[in-house]
N, C-alpha and C positions, 0 to 999 in steps of 0.2 A: 154667417157663422152658426153651424147649427150643433145645439148640446143635446145629448143622448141622455135621459134621465133613468137611472135603473133602481128598483126597489126588490128587495126579497127580504123573506121570514128570516133573521136570525136563529129562530129557536127549531131546528129541523128535531124531527121524531127519529128516534136511534132505531124503531123497530126490534126493541128489545124489550121482552115484558116478564117481571119476575113472577114465579109461579109459588114457589115456595121458600120463606124467609131462613125459616127454622132447619136447617139440616148441620150435617158435620163437614164442616169445610174439608178435614183431611180425608175423608174419606175418595174412595178411586169414584172417577165420571165417566158417562160414556153419551155419545150424541150419537143422536136417530135423524134421518133426514128423510122428509116426505114433499113429494113433487104434490102442489095443490092443484094445478092447474098445467095444463099441457096446452099452449097456442100454436101457433105456425112460427111465429116470429118472437114470442118469448114463455118462458113459464116464470112461474109463481110458486116460489119456494118456501118450508119451514124446517128450522133444527130444532128440536126439542135434545135439551141437557137434562143429564137424570146424576143423583148421586145413588151411588152404591153402598148402599148399608144394609148389613145382615141378608145379603142375597135380595135385598127389596131393591127398585129400581125406582126411585122417588123424583119425581118431575122439577126443577128447581128454575128453570128458565126456557123461555122459548124465544125463537130470530126468526125472522121471517125477509125473503129479499128475493128482487126481479134477476133473471138469467137471461141473456141472449139481445136480440135487438131492442133494447128499451128506449131509446129516443123519443121523448112526447109522454112518456108513461111515468107515472111517480104511485107508489105502492106505500101505503098506510096502514100498518099493522095493527090492529085495536085490541084483540082478544084471543083468548084459548083457554077452552074448557079440555082438563085431560087429567087421568089418573094415572097411578103406578102400574107400572107394566105387570100384565099376566102372569104366571108361570112358564105360560106357551112362548112369552116372549111380545106380547100384542100389548097393545090399549086403543080405548077409542079416543077422539080428540072431536071439539069442534072448534073452526078458527075464522074469525070475521074482519075485514078488513076494507078499506077504499080504495079502488083502481081509480087514478085522474087521469084525463087524457089531457096533455098541455100543448099549445100553439103558442109558440114565441114567451114560454114564460106565465102564460094565461090559462087558466084551467077552463076548459071548453065542456067537459063533462067531467060529470064521477060518479062510478057505479059502484056501489054497497055489495059486497063478497061475502057468503058464507059457505065454506067447507066442513065437510065432516067426514070421516073415515077412520081408518086403523095405522095406527103407526106402528111398524115390524121390527 
């Protein structure tokens, strides 16, 4: 008789970060997408949601995720620092996270990543 025991962390990170709690929930919103990293097999993407109040785009939350061939990889989005979109529709950002490489569910390597650039 063979018994296989498996355990996993029941608390999964959602990779969603709240930036601004104080905003008008009845206002229109817009979402901007940024490709943080473009790899051969997968990409790291980030979405930033803005509340549109009196022609100002105020960042309210951000979400980051992997796309492509992501088997064996886990992305943990840790932080984002950004501001309102400028009148030209651009904003600077700094985002941090950890990319974990897993083999049979066990993390064999973890790499801290920092990205900076412009949201357009």
